[in-house]
Residue frames as qw, qx, qy, qz and C-alpha x, y, z in Angstrom:
[[0.184, 0.851, -0.148, 0.469, -21.94, 9.60, -1.21],
 [0.639, -0.048, -0.512, 0.572, -19.00, 9.62, 1.22],
 [0.353, -0.900, -0.176, -0.186, -19.49, 11.58, 4.45],
 [0.591, 0.255, -0.343, 0.684, -16.53, 13.54, 5.81],
 [0.455, -0.834, -0.282, 0.136, -16.27, 15.09, 9.28],
 [0.405, 0.589, -0.184, 0.674, -14.21, 18.29, 9.39],
 [0.605, -0.689, -0.302, 0.261, -12.88, 19.06, 12.88],
 [0.445, 0.288, -0.009, 0.848, -11.47, 22.60, 12.87],
 [0.215, -0.670, -0.498, 0.507, -12.02, 25.42, 15.37],
 [0.049, -0.389, 0.189, 0.900, -11.18, 28.20, 12.90],
 [0.565, 0.552, 0.511, -0.339, -14.43, 28.78, 11.04],
 [0.375, 0.756, -0.288, -0.453, -12.80, 30.35, 7.99],
 [0.027, 0.405, -0.890, -0.205, -10.63, 27.28, 7.39],
 [0.402, 0.184, 0.866, -0.232, -13.51, 24.92, 8.15],
 [0.543, 0.658, 0.292, -0.433, -15.78, 26.63, 5.64],
 [0.279, 0.679, -0.546, -0.403, -13.05, 26.71, 2.99],
 [0.116, -0.201, 0.970, 0.069, -12.46, 22.97, 3.35],
 [0.467, 0.391, 0.704, -0.364, -16.21, 22.35, 3.40],
 [0.484, 0.698, -0.038, -0.527, -16.79, 24.33, 0.21],
 [0.252, 0.565, -0.712, -0.332, -14.08, 22.54, -1.76],
 [0.159, -0.065, 0.984, -0.054, -15.06, 19.06, -0.63],
 [0.521, 0.499, 0.517, -0.460, -18.73, 19.70, -1.37],
 [0.451, 0.686, -0.303, -0.484, -17.66, 20.75, -4.86],
 [0.131, 0.400, -0.893, -0.159, -15.79, 17.44, -5.11],
 [0.657, -0.120, -0.584, -0.461, -19.01, 15.56, -4.32],
 [0.380, -0.075, -0.821, 0.419, -18.72, 14.79, -0.61],
 [0.465, -0.748, -0.355, -0.315, -21.28, 15.22, 2.16],
 [0.317, 0.403, -0.472, 0.717, -19.83, 17.27, 5.01],
 [0.600, -0.699, -0.387, 0.040, -20.25, 17.18, 8.79],
 [0.243, 0.667, -0.284, 0.645, -18.62, 19.79, 11.03],
 [0.684, -0.632, -0.307, 0.197, -17.26, 20.03, 14.57],
 [0.184, 0.854, -0.223, 0.433, -15.23, 22.78, 16.24],
 [0.332, -0.644, 0.604, -0.331, -13.84, 20.80, 19.18],
 [0.221, 0.306, -0.926, -0.027, -12.52, 17.35, 20.01],
 [0.307, 0.095, 0.823, -0.468, -15.22, 16.08, 22.36],
 [0.632, 0.466, 0.156, -0.599, -17.96, 16.87, 19.86],
 [0.450, 0.514, -0.642, -0.347, -15.93, 15.21, 17.13],
 [0.012, -0.171, 0.975, -0.141, -15.61, 11.92, 19.05],
 [0.454, 0.305, 0.656, -0.520, -19.34, 11.80, 19.71],
 [0.588, 0.567, -0.119, -0.565, -20.11, 12.57, 16.05],
 [0.266, 0.401, -0.850, -0.214, -17.85, 9.76, 14.88],
 [0.177, 0.055, 0.939, -0.291, -19.85, 7.39, 17.09],
 [0.427, 0.486, 0.564, -0.513, -23.30, 8.63, 16.10],
 [0.491, 0.707, -0.092, -0.501, -22.89, 9.88, 12.52],
 [0.821, -0.024, 0.518, 0.240, -20.39, 7.22, 11.32],
 [0.348, 0.837, -0.247, -0.343, -18.49, 9.39, 8.81],
 [0.938, 0.307, -0.025, 0.157, -16.31, 7.68, 6.22],
 [0.642, 0.246, -0.184, 0.703, -13.32, 9.90, 7.02],
 [0.347, -0.881, -0.218, 0.236, -12.27, 12.56, 9.55],
 [0.463, 0.577, -0.114, 0.663, -10.19, 15.64, 8.74],
 [0.630, -0.695, -0.296, 0.182, -8.75, 16.61, 12.13],
 [0.198, 0.835, -0.246, 0.450, -6.87, 19.79, 13.02],
 [0.635, -0.011, -0.578, 0.513, -4.06, 19.34, 15.56],
 [0.126, 0.049, -0.362, 0.922, -4.54, 22.70, 17.29],
 [0.399, -0.564, -0.571, -0.444, -8.00, 22.37, 18.84],
 [0.296, -0.528, 0.368, -0.706, -9.28, 23.91, 22.11],
 [0.837, -0.284, 0.298, -0.360, -9.59, 21.45, 24.98],
 [0.837, -0.059, 0.507, 0.199, -8.64, 18.07, 23.55],
 [0.129, 0.654, -0.474, -0.575, -6.10, 18.66, 20.79],
 [0.760, 0.379, -0.326, -0.414, -6.11, 16.67, 17.57],
 [0.361, 0.354, -0.853, 0.132, -3.51, 14.15, 18.69],
 [0.256, -0.053, 0.775, -0.576, -5.51, 13.43, 21.86],
 [0.719, 0.272, 0.108, -0.631, -8.72, 13.08, 19.84],
 [0.651, 0.404, -0.606, -0.213, -7.01, 10.60, 17.52],
 [0.137, 0.261, -0.891, 0.345, -5.67, 8.65, 20.49],
 [0.462, 0.064, 0.597, -0.653, -9.08, 8.47, 22.18],
 [0.751, 0.332, -0.174, -0.543, -10.79, 7.37, 18.97],
 [0.572, 0.346, -0.742, -0.042, -8.37, 4.49, 18.49],
 [0.048, -0.171, 0.842, -0.510, -8.57, 3.47, 22.16],
 [0.573, 0.186, 0.439, -0.667, -12.35, 3.32, 21.84],
 [0.531, 0.139, 0.816, 0.180, -12.09, 1.07, 18.80],
 [0.459, 0.803, 0.201, -0.322, -13.11, 3.74, 16.28],
 [0.651, -0.116, 0.518, 0.543, -11.20, 2.86, 13.12],
 [0.413, 0.873, 0.255, -0.052, -12.50, 5.68, 10.90],
 [0.676, 0.270, 0.067, 0.683, -9.65, 6.94, 8.66],
 [0.246, -0.897, -0.146, 0.336, -8.11, 10.20, 9.91],
 [0.560, 0.508, 0.036, 0.654, -6.23, 12.91, 8.01],
 [0.436, -0.665, -0.258, 0.548, -4.46, 15.34, 10.36],
 [0.299, 0.864, 0.072, 0.399, -4.01, 19.05, 9.58],
 [0.692, -0.500, -0.102, 0.510, -0.69, 20.27, 11.00],
 [0.021, 0.943, -0.179, -0.280, 1.53, 23.35, 10.89],
 [0.731, 0.616, -0.285, 0.069, 4.22, 23.13, 8.22],
 [0.271, 0.616, -0.626, 0.394, 7.09, 23.27, 10.73],
 [0.610, -0.421, 0.452, -0.497, 5.52, 21.09, 13.41],
 [0.530, 0.279, -0.791, -0.123, 7.18, 17.73, 12.82],
 [0.082, -0.105, 0.853, -0.504, 6.52, 16.61, 16.40],
 [0.599, 0.218, 0.346, -0.689, 2.74, 16.86, 15.91],
 [0.682, 0.379, -0.453, -0.431, 2.93, 14.99, 12.61],
 [0.373, 0.250, -0.884, 0.130, 4.86, 12.08, 14.10],
 [0.244, 0.008, 0.732, -0.635, 2.69, 12.00, 17.24],
 [0.670, 0.258, 0.056, -0.693, -0.44, 11.94, 15.12],
 [0.665, 0.320, -0.628, -0.246, 0.82, 9.01, 13.09],
 [0.189, 0.188, -0.894, 0.361, 1.88, 7.17, 16.22],
 [0.387, 0.101, 0.578, -0.711, -1.61, 7.63, 17.68],
 [0.469, 0.311, 0.827, 0.005, -3.19, 6.04, 14.61],
 [0.387, 0.716, -0.004, -0.581, -3.73, 8.80, 12.03],
 [0.822, 0.320, 0.434, 0.181, -3.65, 7.58, 8.43],
 [0.519, 0.491, 0.214, 0.665, -2.21, 10.69, 6.80],
 [0.224, -0.720, -0.246, 0.609, -1.45, 14.35, 7.35],
 [0.405, 0.706, 0.268, 0.516, -1.58, 17.59, 5.37],
 [0.444, -0.319, -0.222, 0.807, 0.52, 20.59, 6.34],
 [0.110, 0.935, 0.325, -0.088, -0.80, 24.16, 6.48],
 [0.552, 0.426, 0.100, -0.710, -1.02, 26.14, 4.34],
 [0.430, 0.062, 0.865, 0.250, -2.40, 23.57, 1.90],
 [0.289, 0.120, -0.433, -0.845, -4.14, 23.81, -1.44],
 [0.740, 0.100, 0.315, -0.585, -7.73, 22.56, -1.74],
 [0.777, 0.403, -0.417, -0.244, -6.59, 20.35, -4.60],
 [0.267, 0.391, -0.833, 0.285, -3.94, 18.67, -2.44],
 [0.403, -0.101, 0.678, -0.607, -6.40, 17.99, 0.38],
 [0.809, 0.257, 0.041, -0.528, -9.00, 16.61, -2.04],
 [0.640, 0.436, -0.629, -0.071, -6.36, 14.30, -3.52],
 [0.024, 0.291, -0.850, 0.438, -5.41, 13.01, -0.08],
 [0.614, 0.057, 0.450, -0.646, -9.07, 12.43, 0.81],
 [0.809, 0.361, -0.234, -0.399, -9.66, 10.56, -2.42],
 [0.453, 0.433, -0.772, 0.106, -6.57, 8.40, -1.92],
 [0.197, -0.186, 0.803, -0.530, -7.48, 7.39, 1.64],
 [0.708, 0.190, 0.318, -0.602, -11.07, 6.60, 0.71],
 [0.725, 0.442, -0.435, -0.300, -10.02, 4.71, -2.41],
 [0.274, 0.362, -0.865, 0.211, -7.59, 2.52, -0.52],
 [0.397, -0.036, 0.701, -0.592, -10.18, 1.76, 2.19],
 [0.761, 0.328, 0.084, -0.553, -12.72, 0.89, -0.49],
 [0.571, 0.469, -0.654, -0.162, -10.29, -1.27, -2.40],
 [0.043, 0.246, -0.911, 0.328, -9.56, -3.37, 0.64],
 [0.548, 0.118, 0.539, -0.629, -13.22, -3.71, 1.55],
 [0.775, 0.438, -0.042, -0.454, -14.00, -4.92, -1.98],
 [0.113, 0.530, -0.829, -0.137, -11.00, -7.25, -2.30],
 [0.919, 0.013, -0.046, -0.391, -12.05, -10.75, -3.33],
 [0.423, 0.512, -0.739, 0.108, -8.69, -12.45, -2.78],
 [0.838, -0.330, -0.419, -0.113, -9.97, -14.10, 0.40],
 [0.690, -0.711, 0.125, 0.046, -7.64, -15.14, 3.21],
 [0.497, 0.661, -0.486, 0.282, -3.88, -14.58, 3.29],
 [0.858, -0.511, -0.003, 0.059, -1.73, -16.62, 5.65],
 [0.450, 0.650, -0.478, 0.384, 1.83, -16.00, 6.80],
 [0.222, 0.169, -0.793, 0.541, 2.98, -18.15, 9.69],
 [0.088, -0.423, -0.801, 0.414, 0.55, -17.53, 12.56],
 [0.159, 0.398, 0.092, -0.899, -0.84, -14.36, 10.97],
 [0.262, 0.446, 0.811, 0.272, -4.10, -14.56, 9.01],
 [0.141, 0.307, -0.014, -0.941, -5.68, -11.71, 7.03],
 [0.289, 0.497, 0.816, 0.069, -9.28, -12.18, 5.90],
 [0.071, 0.026, 0.262, 0.962, -9.98, -9.52, 3.30],
 [0.304, -0.458, -0.634, -0.544, -13.70, -10.18, 3.03],
 [0.531, -0.667, -0.507, 0.127, -14.22, -9.98, 6.80],
 [0.125, 0.810, -0.207, 0.535, -11.69, -7.14, 7.12],
 [0.771, -0.606, 0.130, -0.147, -10.15, -9.12, 9.97],
 [0.429, 0.573, -0.651, 0.252, -6.66, -9.98, 11.18],
 [0.855, -0.490, 0.069, -0.155, -5.89, -12.79, 13.60],
 [0.318, 0.585, -0.718, 0.203, -2.67, -14.17, 15.05],
 [0.138, 0.062, -0.951, 0.271, -2.74, -17.66, 16.55],
 [0.209, -0.511, -0.819, -0.158, -6.53, -17.39, 16.35],
 [0.200, -0.646, -0.430, 0.598, -6.76, -14.17, 18.39],
 [0.315, 0.834, 0.350, 0.287, -8.27, -11.13, 16.68],
 [0.464, -0.246, -0.032, 0.850, -5.98, -8.12, 16.28],
 [0.175, 0.900, 0.355, -0.182, -7.41, -4.60, 15.99],
 [0.492, -0.029, 0.287, 0.821, -5.74, -2.56, 13.25],
 [0.218, 0.642, 0.082, -0.730, -6.45, 0.89, 11.90],
 [0.752, 0.610, 0.201, -0.148, -7.50, 1.04, 8.23],
 [0.345, 0.823, -0.450, -0.043, -4.02, 2.13, 7.13],
 [0.352, -0.470, 0.804, -0.092, -2.34, -0.61, 9.17],
 [0.772, 0.229, 0.569, -0.163, -4.68, -3.15, 7.58],
 [0.640, 0.757, -0.049, -0.120, -3.89, -1.85, 4.09],
 [0.076, 0.765, -0.639, 0.012, -0.16, -1.99, 4.77],
 [0.518, -0.245, 0.811, -0.123, -0.32, -5.54, 6.14],
 [0.783, 0.464, 0.360, -0.205, -2.54, -6.59, 3.22],
 [0.522, 0.797, -0.294, -0.077, 0.05, -5.33, 0.73],
 [0.158, -0.602, 0.778, -0.080, 2.88, -7.01, 2.63],
 [0.705, 0.025, 0.678, -0.206, 0.86, -10.25, 2.60],
 [0.760, 0.615, 0.128, -0.168, 0.26, -10.06, -1.14],
 [0.516, 0.745, -0.393, 0.156, 4.00, -9.65, -1.63],
 [0.724, -0.603, 0.333, -0.039, 5.35, -11.85, 1.18],
 [0.861, -0.063, 0.323, 0.388, 8.90, -12.95, 0.64],
 [0.506, 0.625, 0.180, 0.567, 9.63, -9.93, -1.55],
 [0.375, -0.328, -0.200, 0.844, 11.66, -6.90, -0.51],
 [0.117, 0.834, 0.476, 0.255, 9.46, -3.80, -0.72],
 [0.359, 0.190, -0.123, 0.906, 11.05, -0.36, -0.86],
 [0.026, -0.495, -0.503, 0.708, 9.61, 2.43, 1.27],
 [0.211, 0.304, -0.261, -0.892, 8.82, 4.46, -1.84],
 [0.305, -0.106, -0.843, -0.429, 6.95, 1.49, -3.28],
 [0.194, -0.444, -0.814, 0.320, 4.91, 1.13, -0.10],
 [0.071, 0.433, 0.186, -0.879, 4.07, 4.83, -0.18],
 [0.286, 0.177, -0.513, -0.790, 2.86, 4.55, -3.75],
 [0.385, -0.151, -0.862, -0.293, 0.88, 1.33, -3.37],
 [0.298, -0.453, -0.766, 0.345, -0.56, 1.79, 0.13],
 [0.036, -0.541, -0.275, 0.794, -0.92, 5.56, 0.44],
 [0.474, 0.613, 0.619, 0.128, -1.78, 5.91, -3.23],
 [0.267, 0.952, 0.068, 0.133, -0.01, 9.16, -4.14],
 [0.567, 0.414, -0.312, 0.640, 3.33, 10.91, -4.13],
 [0.573, -0.741, -0.332, 0.113, 4.07, 11.68, -0.48],
 [0.038, 0.960, -0.206, 0.184, 6.67, 14.45, -0.90],
 [0.567, 0.477, -0.597, 0.306, 9.44, 11.97, -0.21],
 [0.350, -0.511, 0.543, -0.567, 8.67, 11.57, 3.52],
 [0.680, 0.032, -0.717, -0.150, 9.07, 7.82, 3.99],
 [0.005, -0.198, 0.751, -0.630, 9.03, 8.05, 7.79],
 [0.684, -0.050, 0.119, -0.717, 5.27, 7.55, 7.68],
 [0.826, 0.140, -0.521, -0.161, 5.98, 3.99, 6.47],
 [0.383, 0.241, -0.747, 0.487, 8.40, 3.37, 9.35],
 [0.349, -0.177, 0.452, -0.802, 5.83, 4.59, 11.90],
 [0.824, 0.026, -0.064, -0.563, 3.11, 2.28, 10.57],
 [0.724, 0.223, -0.648, 0.084, 5.52, -0.69, 10.38],
 [0.084, 0.256, -0.701, 0.660, 6.36, -0.04, 14.03],
 [0.616, -0.093, 0.242, -0.744, 2.63, -0.13, 14.86],
 [0.870, 0.130, -0.364, -0.306, 2.21, -3.45, 13.07],
 [0.519, 0.267, -0.736, 0.343, 5.16, -4.97, 14.88],
 [0.212, -0.236, 0.576, -0.754, 3.79, -3.85, 18.24],
 [0.738, 0.018, 0.168, -0.653, 0.50, -5.60, 17.47],
 [0.904, 0.259, -0.254, -0.224, 1.75, -8.72, 15.67],
 [0.588, 0.417, -0.618, 0.315, 5.18, -9.57, 17.02],
 [0.767, -0.525, -0.329, 0.166, 5.97, -11.20, 20.38],
 [0.537, -0.512, 0.047, 0.669, 9.21, -9.20, 20.39],
 [0.401, 0.895, 0.193, -0.041, 8.71, -6.04, 18.29],
 [0.101, -0.873, 0.426, 0.213, 12.39, -5.11, 18.66],
 [0.202, -0.345, 0.880, 0.257, 13.41, -8.50, 17.30],
 [0.717, 0.293, 0.087, -0.627, 10.66, -9.20, 14.72],
 [0.537, -0.046, 0.830, 0.147, 10.08, -12.64, 13.25],
 [0.517, 0.598, 0.611, 0.034, 7.65, -11.59, 10.52],
 [0.325, 0.934, 0.108, 0.099, 8.27, -8.03, 9.33],
 [0.758, -0.219, 0.103, 0.605, 11.97, -7.76, 8.59],
 [0.080, 0.933, -0.107, -0.334, 13.86, -4.53, 7.95],
 [0.807, 0.301, 0.193, 0.470, 16.06, -4.58, 4.86],
 [0.372, -0.663, -0.017, 0.650, 18.63, -1.94, 5.71],
 [0.110, -0.400, 0.364, 0.834, 18.72, 0.98, 3.32],
 [0.101, -0.131, -0.775, -0.610, 15.82, -0.39, 1.25],
 [0.571, -0.278, -0.158, -0.756, 12.58, -1.19, 3.05],
 [0.574, -0.223, 0.637, -0.463, 10.80, -4.22, 4.49],
 [0.474, 0.129, -0.803, -0.337, 9.99, -7.86, 3.81],
 [0.765, -0.250, 0.278, -0.524, 7.28, -10.11, 5.27],
 [0.321, 0.330, -0.887, -0.043, 8.57, -13.62, 5.97],
 [0.737, -0.257, -0.542, -0.312, 7.06, -16.87, 7.28],
 [0.679, -0.686, 0.082, -0.251, 7.92, -16.29, 10.93],
 [0.799, 0.236, -0.401, 0.381, 11.56, -17.34, 10.80],
 [0.639, -0.654, -0.193, 0.356, 13.61, -16.90, 13.95]]
């Protein structure tokens, strides 16, 4: 049974989310502040974190940032206000895997949870072995990425995105296609989440992220992984 940590200071929302996810078959952990949440991720090892942006003390974006800095790669779904685009983008830049805007339906949240967990599980169970593209190596069985022999730390979503690019290297992949195959659901047409995660990958894999050798932008379409051409 998957364990999900709900981090929400408003008890009514926390209990509503808890009730619906329990009905969907998940085991639930709860925290009402960021510091407690970080400690619970370390000690309880949940499979996924649902993290509200507006928390007392450390806000959700700061919690996400601290988790990633500490090497905690647990998938994160952010809960944000509908009109708060800045928080959504910041959360993604700090390493969140997805976001849901308030007010949200329990069915929508459950679908997002299922999609994130499914994609993480698919990658963990992949038997394709090792993918190589230039100096970049992706070992699916070890869940490990190296470049020129040096290990690179990626979030689960970054790993999934790179894995899909690897499987389709040399092919132009549209943003909508990446949303469907990597995120696993219709994402309300917001393809900027793809651009944010591509930017993260370039920062971690490219010597010159602004002039990438591996992950090329195909203007007006999407991206293509190539064999490290100049």
